[in-house]
C-alpha positions as CSV (number, residue, x, y, z in Angstrom):
1,M,129.1,-11.7,-86.9
2,N,127.5,-14.5,-88.8
3,S,125.2,-15.3,-85.9
4,I,124.2,-11.6,-85.7
5,C,123.4,-11.6,-89.5
6,R,121.4,-14.8,-89.1
7,L,119.5,-13.3,-86.3
8,L,118.7,-10.1,-88.2
9,T,117.6,-12.2,-91.2
10,A,115.3,-14.3,-89.1
11,V,113.8,-11.2,-87.5
12,A,113.2,-9.6,-90.9
13,A,111.6,-12.8,-92.3
14,T,109.3,-13.0,-89.3
15,A,108.3,-9.3,-89.7
16,A,107.6,-10.0,-93.4
17,L,105.4,-13.0,-92.6
18,C,103.5,-10.9,-90.0
19,L,102.9,-7.9,-92.2
20,P,99.9,-9.3,-94.2
21,V,98.3,-10.4,-91.0
22,S,98.7,-6.9,-89.5
23,I,97.2,-5.3,-92.7
24,A,94.3,-7.8,-92.6
25,Q,93.7,-7.1,-88.9
26,A,93.7,-3.3,-89.6
27,Q,91.2,-3.7,-92.4
28,G,89.1,-6.1,-90.4
29,A,88.8,-3.4,-87.6
30,Y,86.2,-1.6,-89.6
31,P,83.7,-0.7,-88.1
32,S,85.1,0.1,-84.7
33,R,82.5,2.7,-83.9
34,S,79.0,3.8,-85.0
35,V,78.2,4.3,-88.7
36,K,76.0,7.2,-89.7
37,I,73.6,6.9,-92.7
38,V,72.6,10.4,-93.9
39,V,69.2,10.6,-95.5
40,P,68.9,13.8,-97.5
41,F,65.1,14.0,-97.1
42,G,62.7,14.2,-94.2
43,P,61.5,11.5,-91.7
44,G,58.6,9.3,-92.8
45,T,59.4,9.3,-96.5
46,G,59.8,6.0,-98.3
47,L,63.5,6.6,-98.5
48,D,63.7,7.2,-94.7
49,V,61.7,4.1,-94.0
50,V,64.0,1.9,-96.1
51,A,67.1,3.5,-94.6
52,R,65.9,2.7,-91.1
53,G,65.2,-0.8,-92.1
54,Y,68.7,-1.2,-93.4
55,A,70.2,0.5,-90.3
56,E,68.5,-2.0,-88.0
57,R,69.7,-5.0,-90.0
58,L,73.3,-3.6,-90.4
59,T,73.4,-2.9,-86.6
60,E,72.7,-6.6,-85.9
61,Q,75.1,-7.9,-88.6
62,M,78.1,-5.5,-87.9
63,K,77.7,-5.6,-84.1
64,T,78.0,-1.8,-84.0
65,P,75.4,1.0,-84.0
66,V,74.2,2.1,-87.4
67,V,72.2,5.3,-87.1
68,V,70.1,7.4,-89.5
69,E,70.4,11.1,-89.6
70,N,67.9,13.2,-91.7
71,R,69.5,16.2,-93.4
72,E,66.7,17.5,-95.6
73,G,66.5,20.7,-97.6
74,A,67.3,22.1,-101.1
75,G,66.0,19.0,-102.9
76,G,68.5,16.7,-101.2
77,T,71.5,19.0,-101.7
78,I,72.1,19.7,-98.0
79,G,72.5,16.1,-97.1
80,A,74.5,15.3,-100.2
81,V,77.0,18.1,-99.4
82,A,77.3,17.0,-95.8
83,V,78.4,13.5,-96.9
84,A,80.7,14.9,-99.7
85,K,82.5,16.9,-97.0
86,A,82.6,14.1,-94.4
87,A,85.8,12.1,-93.6
88,P,86.3,9.3,-96.2
89,D,86.5,6.6,-93.6
90,G,83.2,4.7,-94.1
91,Y,81.6,6.1,-90.9
92,T,79.4,8.6,-92.8
93,I,77.6,7.5,-95.9
94,V,74.5,8.6,-97.7
95,F,71.3,6.7,-98.6
96,T,69.5,8.6,-101.3
97,A,67.0,8.6,-104.0
98,N,68.3,9.5,-107.5
99,G,67.1,13.2,-107.4
100,P,70.2,14.7,-105.7
101,F,72.5,12.6,-107.9
102,A,70.7,12.3,-111.2
103,V,68.8,15.6,-111.7
104,T,69.4,18.4,-109.1
105,P,73.1,19.1,-109.7
106,Y,72.4,19.6,-113.4
107,M,69.7,22.2,-112.7
108,Q,71.9,24.3,-110.4
109,G,74.4,26.9,-111.6
110,G,77.6,26.1,-109.7
111,A,76.3,23.1,-107.8
112,P,78.2,22.6,-104.5
113,Y,79.0,19.0,-105.3
114,D,79.6,16.7,-108.3
115,P,77.8,13.3,-108.0
116,L,80.3,11.8,-110.4
117,T,83.5,12.8,-108.7
118,D,82.7,13.6,-105.1
119,F,81.3,10.2,-104.1
120,V,82.2,6.5,-104.3
121,P,79.0,4.5,-105.2
122,I,78.5,1.5,-102.9
123,T,75.4,-0.1,-104.3
124,K,71.9,0.6,-105.6
125,V,69.4,-1.5,-103.6
126,A,65.9,-0.7,-105.0
127,V,64.0,0.7,-107.9
128,I,60.8,2.6,-107.1
129,P,58.3,2.9,-110.0
130,M,56.4,6.0,-110.8
131,V,52.7,5.5,-111.6
132,L,50.5,7.7,-113.8
133,V,47.1,8.1,-112.1
134,S,43.9,9.8,-112.9
135,G,41.0,10.8,-110.7
136,Q,37.6,9.1,-111.0
137,K,36.2,12.4,-112.4
138,A,38.7,12.5,-115.2
139,P,37.3,12.3,-118.8
140,F,39.2,9.1,-119.4
141,T,39.7,5.7,-117.7
142,N,42.9,4.3,-119.3
143,F,46.1,5.5,-120.9
144,E,44.8,5.2,-124.5
145,E,41.8,7.3,-123.7
146,M,44.0,9.9,-122.0
147,A,46.2,10.2,-125.0
148,A,43.2,10.5,-127.4
149,Y,41.7,13.2,-125.1
150,A,44.9,15.2,-125.0
151,R,45.2,15.1,-128.8
152,A,41.6,16.1,-129.2
153,N,42.0,19.0,-126.7
154,P,45.5,20.4,-127.2
155,G,46.6,22.7,-124.4
156,K,43.5,22.0,-122.3
157,L,44.9,19.0,-120.2
158,D,47.0,19.8,-117.2
159,Y,48.8,17.5,-114.8
160,A,50.0,17.8,-111.2
161,S,53.7,17.7,-110.5
162,S,56.0,18.2,-107.5
163,G,57.9,21.0,-109.5
164,I,60.5,21.4,-112.2
165,G,63.1,18.6,-112.2
166,T,61.2,16.2,-110.0
167,P,60.4,12.7,-111.2
168,S,56.7,13.5,-111.2
169,Q,57.4,16.2,-113.8
170,L,60.2,14.8,-115.8
171,N,58.6,11.4,-116.4
172,V,55.4,12.9,-117.7
173,E,57.4,15.2,-119.9
174,R,59.1,12.1,-121.4
175,I,55.7,10.6,-122.1
176,K,54.6,13.9,-123.6
177,Q,57.6,13.9,-125.9
178,A,57.1,10.3,-126.9
179,L,53.5,11.0,-128.0
180,N,53.9,14.6,-128.9
181,L,51.1,15.7,-126.5
182,D,50.3,19.3,-125.5
183,I,49.7,19.1,-121.8
184,A,51.0,21.4,-119.0
185,S,52.5,20.9,-115.5
186,V,50.9,22.5,-112.4
187,P,53.5,22.4,-109.6
188,Y,52.5,21.5,-106.0
189,K,54.5,21.8,-102.8
190,S,53.4,18.4,-101.5
191,T,52.4,15.0,-102.8
192,A,49.4,15.0,-100.4
193,Q,47.9,18.2,-101.8
194,A,48.5,17.1,-105.4
195,M,46.8,13.8,-104.8
196,T,43.9,15.6,-103.0
197,D,43.2,17.8,-106.0
198,V,43.4,14.8,-108.4
199,I,40.9,12.9,-106.3
200,S,38.6,15.9,-106.1
201,G,38.7,16.5,-109.9
202,Q,40.7,19.8,-109.8
203,L,43.3,18.2,-112.0
204,P,43.0,14.9,-114.0
205,L,46.6,13.5,-113.9
206,Y,49.5,13.0,-111.6
207,M,52.6,10.7,-111.6
208,P,53.7,10.1,-108.1
209,S,55.8,7.2,-106.8
210,F,53.9,3.9,-106.6
211,P,54.3,3.8,-102.7
212,A,52.8,7.3,-102.5
213,A,49.7,6.3,-104.5
214,L,49.3,2.8,-103.3
215,G,46.7,3.5,-100.6
216,Q,44.5,5.6,-103.0
217,L,44.8,3.0,-105.7
218,K,43.7,0.2,-103.4
219,S,40.8,2.3,-102.1
220,G,39.7,3.1,-105.6
221,Q,40.1,6.9,-105.2
222,V,42.4,7.0,-108.3
223,R,42.9,4.9,-111.3
224,A,46.3,3.7,-112.5
225,L,47.0,4.3,-116.2
226,A,50.5,3.0,-116.4
227,I,53.4,2.1,-114.1
228,G,57.1,2.7,-114.8
229,L,58.6,-0.7,-114.0
230,S,60.4,-2.9,-116.6
231,K,57.7,-5.5,-116.0
232,R,54.3,-5.5,-114.4
233,S,54.1,-5.0,-110.7
234,T,53.5,-8.1,-108.5
235,V,51.5,-6.0,-106.1
236,M,49.0,-4.8,-108.8
237,P,49.6,-6.8,-111.9
238,D,46.7,-5.4,-113.8
239,I,48.4,-2.1,-114.3
240,P,50.2,-1.9,-117.7
241,T,53.7,-0.7,-117.9
242,V,54.6,2.6,-119.6
243,A,56.6,0.6,-122.1
244,E,53.5,-1.4,-123.0
245,V,51.2,1.6,-123.5
246,L,53.8,3.6,-125.5
247,R,54.9,0.5,-127.4
248,Q,58.5,1.4,-126.6
249,P,60.3,-1.6,-125.0
250,G,62.8,-0.6,-122.4
251,F,61.0,2.7,-121.5
252,E,61.0,3.0,-117.7
253,A,59.9,5.7,-115.3
254,N,61.3,5.2,-111.8
255,V,63.6,6.4,-109.1
256,W,66.4,4.4,-107.5
257,Y,67.5,4.1,-103.8
258,G,71.2,3.6,-103.2
259,F,74.2,4.0,-100.8
260,L,77.3,6.1,-101.6
261,A,80.4,7.1,-99.6
262,P,82.6,10.2,-99.8
263,R,85.3,10.3,-102.4
264,G,88.5,8.7,-101.1
265,T,86.8,6.1,-99.0
266,P,89.2,3.0,-99.0
267,Q,88.1,0.3,-101.4
268,E,88.3,-2.4,-98.7
269,V,85.8,-0.3,-96.7
270,V,83.5,0.1,-99.7
271,G,83.7,-3.6,-100.3
272,K,82.9,-4.4,-96.7
273,L,79.9,-2.1,-96.8
274,H,78.7,-3.6,-100.0
275,A,79.0,-7.1,-98.6
276,E,77.1,-6.2,-95.4
277,I,74.3,-4.4,-97.4
278,A,74.0,-7.4,-99.7
279,T,73.6,-9.7,-96.7
280,A,70.9,-7.3,-95.2
281,A,69.1,-7.1,-98.6
282,A,68.7,-10.9,-98.6
283,S,67.1,-10.9,-95.1
284,P,63.3,-11.6,-94.8
285,Q,62.8,-8.3,-93.1
286,I,64.3,-6.2,-95.9
287,R,62.7,-8.3,-98.7
288,A,59.3,-7.9,-97.1
289,M,59.8,-4.1,-96.7
290,I,60.8,-3.6,-100.3
291,D,57.9,-5.8,-101.5
292,K,55.5,-3.8,-99.3
293,L,56.6,-0.6,-101.1
294,G,55.8,-2.2,-104.5
295,A,59.5,-1.7,-105.4
296,E,62.0,-3.9,-107.2
297,A,65.0,-5.1,-105.1
298,V,68.4,-4.8,-106.9
299,M,72.0,-5.2,-105.9
300,Q,74.6,-3.5,-108.1
301,A,78.3,-3.7,-107.8
302,S,80.1,-0.3,-107.2
303,A,81.3,-0.1,-110.8
304,E,77.8,-0.8,-112.2
305,F,76.3,1.9,-109.9
306,A,79.0,4.4,-111.1
307,S,78.0,3.6,-114.7
308,Q,74.4,4.2,-113.8
309,L,75.3,7.7,-112.4
310,R,77.1,8.6,-115.6
311,Q,74.1,7.5,-117.7
312,D,71.8,9.5,-115.4
313,A,73.9,12.6,-115.8
314,D,73.8,12.3,-119.6
315,S,70.0,11.7,-119.7
316,A,69.3,14.5,-117.3
317,R,71.3,17.1,-119.2
318,K,69.6,16.1,-122.5
319,L,66.1,16.1,-121.1
320,L,66.4,19.3,-119.2
321,S,67.9,21.0,-122.2
322,S,65.0,19.8,-124.4
323,L,62.6,21.3,-121.8
324,G,64.5,24.6,-121.9
325,V,65.6,24.2,-118.3
326,K,68.9,25.9,-117.7
327,P,71.2,25.6,-114.7
328,G,70.2,28.0,-112.0
329,Q,66.5,28.1,-112.9
């Protein structure tokens, strides 16, 4: 009997010793098949380009296919919902700009997802500045002259935007509020058409993303009045920041790019993805890609990114309320 007890004890001890190894092996099995990155906007956008750059690097690092799937529509909502409903196993994640997570849900009555509870933030990887530009035919050549012209001509200065709730509209509205200017938004369906009309002199102002305006800025078709970065751009350092021209330190006008997973994704999988993305971000290929966009590379921990989303939600609700935009408009 004693020998049997000793044998059972030995077996139990051996099993206990092996248990952590088994758990580690199970955790280490991720990924065992292809990982899908959903981009909630169309092919060829800056977001799509960065997603595909990361997918290529992650495929090499993780030794498994990492593919990009574009699920555009409804301001990014369709792609966000697809990921929110996906299995929380790390094999479907979203790479998004801040719109579907920082603005769109707070404009919709009964939004089909909650960015604060339906997702696990993995990391934010880039900050894309907005840049306020004017055409060569505009009656001003810098920010100060623009503000003076707007004050001297209340209600007579319009600006192009990509529609209510878009960064091109909300950030100009923030500038308007800061200076108490009376200027109006003219919505456009595409950045290309808005830029064309600014260049031709149909409208004097527009605030697209820096990458979207970079070609026209370099060719001299438009002037840069201010950029939304926390510090001057290394690509075009002569452009003053919005914080400088407003004399409001800390004022930024930008969008972010980041990765998120469905709620319930295991923390060890989120940690693995964060580590792999951080390694990719440090590669020469990704760094060159981000620099080419005129963006700032960042790398946030999951908790920091979650805090960013909460701040975005609070800011969006306050700004939309001040503009009289109600959910469902």
